[in-house]
Legacy VTK file of the C-alpha trace (Angstrom):
# vtk DataFile Version 3.0
C-alpha trace
ASCII
DATASET POLYDATA
POINTS 110 float
93.993 104.748 73.738
97.229 106.645 74.310
100.689 105.091 74.718
103.855 106.484 76.279
107.284 105.363 77.457
108.925 106.312 80.729
111.965 105.463 82.833
112.449 105.430 86.569
116.106 105.864 87.569
116.845 106.727 91.178
119.995 105.757 93.064
120.718 106.907 96.623
123.828 105.575 98.308
124.029 107.490 101.580
121.720 107.382 104.584
119.069 104.826 103.633
120.542 103.619 100.376
118.117 102.392 97.721
117.960 101.842 93.991
114.909 101.972 91.726
115.477 101.479 88.023
113.313 100.269 85.132
111.938 101.200 81.715
108.260 100.896 80.845
105.628 101.284 78.167
102.218 102.438 79.345
98.894 102.412 77.534
96.312 104.759 79.021
92.865 103.172 79.159
89.379 104.149 80.247
88.825 103.746 83.981
86.433 100.849 83.292
89.390 98.764 82.042
91.422 96.782 84.591
94.729 98.266 85.737
97.646 95.916 85.034
101.423 95.774 85.383
103.500 93.083 83.716
107.193 92.585 84.494
108.869 91.426 81.274
112.484 91.264 82.476
114.440 91.686 85.711
118.091 92.215 86.489
120.056 90.460 87.901
117.777 87.532 87.127
119.932 84.917 88.879
119.449 86.462 92.367
115.832 87.540 92.216
112.982 85.584 93.794
109.462 85.456 92.373
108.247 87.051 95.624
110.496 90.081 95.085
109.287 90.420 91.493
105.657 90.279 92.642
106.229 92.866 95.387
107.941 95.142 92.846
105.047 94.679 90.410
102.539 95.584 93.111
104.503 98.698 94.112
104.712 99.899 90.498
100.962 99.409 90.207
100.266 101.255 93.472
102.396 104.217 92.377
100.737 104.329 88.963
97.228 104.100 90.423
98.065 107.050 92.716
99.447 109.058 89.782
96.284 108.465 87.731
93.829 109.197 90.565
91.157 111.637 89.491
92.002 111.381 85.772
89.289 108.888 84.831
92.013 106.673 83.365
93.466 103.238 83.973
96.637 101.786 82.467
98.375 98.716 81.148
102.095 98.913 81.980
104.848 96.654 80.638
108.131 96.860 82.555
111.579 95.947 81.217
114.976 95.739 82.899
113.544 96.067 86.398
116.548 96.148 88.735
116.098 94.312 92.013
119.331 94.959 93.900
120.195 92.271 96.492
120.755 94.919 99.214
119.190 98.182 98.025
115.750 96.953 96.855
113.285 98.924 98.985
109.688 98.419 97.739
108.291 101.661 99.218
110.658 103.649 97.000
109.478 101.746 93.919
105.959 103.012 94.603
107.052 106.565 95.386
109.362 107.062 92.385
106.820 105.481 90.037
104.259 107.984 91.308
106.637 110.960 90.922
107.840 110.039 87.430
104.318 109.407 86.131
103.028 112.656 87.597
105.840 114.450 85.789
105.245 112.593 82.524
101.478 113.072 82.635
101.819 116.722 83.638
98.488 116.758 85.397
96.490 115.995 82.236
95.760 112.707 80.547
LINES 1 111
110 0 1 2 3 4 5 6 7 8 9 10 11 12 13 14 15 16 17 18 19 20 21 22 23 24 25 26 27 28 29 30 31 32 33 34 35 36 37 38 39 40 41 42 43 44 45 46 47 48 49 50 51 52 53 54 55 56 57 58 59 60 61 62 63 64 65 66 67 68 69 70 71 72 73 74 75 76 77 78 79 80 81 82 83 84 85 86 87 88 89 90 91 92 93 94 95 96 97 98 99 100 101 102 103 104 105 106 107 108 109
């Protein structure tokens, strides 16, 4: 089992503004293990709904599953300081930037 840390930090403020930001620890597992994402903390916690947290969790998982396709691996991901901006939270970007960052971190080989 291999473990690694990664950060997703993308802020776009012009023409379709969005913000995706979180830190995570990921354990690589055999493909027979279930894929899981756990959100440990969100910011700002006072404005965030449980539905938004769940959608964000699902999008992180979808991006990670895409990044690990064809590797024969699964993962357990623990997310901290997940920013859910009241205006600029766009779930599709959470998936896309998770995918891009993990592809870069994994470098094509697991």
